[in-house]
C-alpha positions in Angstrom: 20.4 6.8 30.8 19.2 9.6 28.6 16.8 8.9 25.8 15.6 11.1 22.9 12.1 11.6 21.7 11.0 10.0 18.5 7.8 10.4 16.6 5.9 7.2 16.0 2.5 6.7 14.4 0.5 9.9 14.1 0.2 11.6 17.5 2.4 9.1 19.3 5.7 10.0 20.7 8.0 7.5 22.5 11.5 7.5 23.7 14.3 5.4 22.3 17.8 5.0 23.7 20.4 5.8 21.2 22.9 3.1 20.3 25.6 5.5 21.4 24.2 5.6 24.9 23.7 1.9 25.3 26.8 0.6 23.6 29.4 3.3 24.3 30.4 4.4 20.8 28.0 4.7 17.9 28.7 1.8 15.5 29.3 2.6 11.8 27.6 0.5 9.1 28.4 0.7 5.4 25.4 -0.2 3.2 26.3 -1.1 -0.4 23.4 -1.4 -2.9 22.9 -0.1 -6.4 19.1 0.3 -5.8 18.8 3.9 -4.5 15.4 3.4 -2.8 16.6 0.2 -1.1 19.7 2.0 0.1 17.7 4.9 1.4 15.2 2.7 3.3 18.0 0.7 4.8 19.9 3.8 5.8 16.8 5.4 7.4 15.9 2.2 9.3 19.4 1.7 10.7 19.8 5.4 11.5 16.6 5.1 13.5 18.2 2.2 15.3 21.0 4.5 16.4 23.7 3.5 14.0 25.9 5.9 12.0 25.3 4.8 8.4 27.5 5.4 5.3 26.3 4.3 1.8 27.8 3.3 -1.5 26.2 2.5 -4.8 28.6 -0.3 -6.0 31.5 -2.4 -4.9 34.1 0.0 -6.2 32.7 2.9 -4.2 32.4 0.5 -1.2 36.2 -0.2 -1.2 37.0 3.5 -1.0 34.5 4.0 1.8 35.9 1.1 3.8 39.3 2.7 3.7 38.0 6.2 4.5 35.3 5.3 7.1 36.6 2.0 8.7 33.0 0.7 9.3 32.2 -1.7 12.1 30.1 -3.8 9.7 29.4 -3.9 5.9 26.1 -4.9 4.3 26.6 -5.8 0.6 24.1 -6.4 -2.2 25.4 -9.1 -4.6 24.2 -7.9 -8.1 25.6 -4.5 -8.8 27.3 -2.7 -11.7 31.1 -1.9 -11.9 32.0 -4.4 -9.2 29.6 -6.9 -7.7 29.2 -7.7 -4.0 31.1 -11.0 -4.2 34.2 -9.3 -5.6 33.9 -6.4 -3.2 33.5 -8.8 -0.3 36.6 -10.8 -1.3 38.7 -7.6 -1.4 37.3 -6.3 1.9 37.9 -9.6 3.7 41.4 -9.9 2.3 42.4 -6.5 3.8 40.1 -6.1 6.8 39.2 -9.6 8.0 37.8 -8.3 11.3 35.0 -6.3 9.6 31.9 -8.5 9.6 30.2 -8.7 6.2 26.5 -9.4 5.6 25.4 -10.3 2.1 21.9 -8.9 1.7 20.2 -9.9 -1.6 16.9 -10.6 -3.3 18.3 -13.8 -4.7 18.3 -17.0 -2.7 20.2 -19.0 -5.4 23.5 -17.3 -4.4 23.4 -19.0 -1.0 24.7 -22.2 -2.6 27.7 -20.4 -4.2 30.7 -21.3 -2.2 32.0 -17.7 -2.4 29.1 -16.5 -0.2 30.3 -18.8 2.6 33.1 -16.3 3.3 30.4 -13.8 4.5 29.5 -13.7 8.1 25.8 -13.8 7.2 23.5 -14.2 4.2 20.1 -12.4 4.5 17.4 -12.2 1.9 16.0 -8.7 1.5 12.7 -8.1 3.2 10.5 -5.0 3.6 10.7 -4.9 7.4 14.5 -5.4 7.8 13.8 -7.6 10.9 16.2 -10.4 10.0 18.9 -7.9 8.8 18.6 -5.9 12.1 18.9 -9.1 14.1 22.0 -10.2 12.2 23.6 -6.8 12.6 23.1 -6.8 16.3 24.4 -10.4 16.6 27.5 -9.7 14.6 28.4 -6.4 16.3 27.9 -8.0 19.7 30.2 -10.9 18.7 32.8 -8.4 17.3 32.7 -6.5 20.6 33.2 -9.7 22.6 36.1 -10.7 20.3 37.8 -7.3 20.8 37.3 -7.5 24.6 38.9 -11.0 24.6 41.9 -9.8 22.5 42.4 -6.9 24.9 42.5 -9.2 27.9 45.3 -11.3 26.4 
């Protein structure tokens, strides 16, 4: 397998296999967050992981991007202007049930809201994105397995 060089800490270069090389096709992730810096950091982190990343600043824009881009997974903030993450999630699930949705928020209190139970995962925002990356990998792997099973039938 080919790998591409990536610059690490000062003076350190290491090689990372691209997601495209290890999983076949590059997976597309839609990040929806009204906080521009959070959106940028998440986008950079996931791009470094080998994903193709598309971003939206609110739920309304997210719905348009879901139709245009057909992402493999959606990461939604909950509190946003114009259309919040809960309403956007409901609309996405209604039309595209097979697209996994992760609610990624700073507020733990929403975990108890029964509407959040429709999401495939609920992750509190953290500076290192470790839990989010773990959930993404888990959900994309499960979605790939489900697709393989459907094709066998």
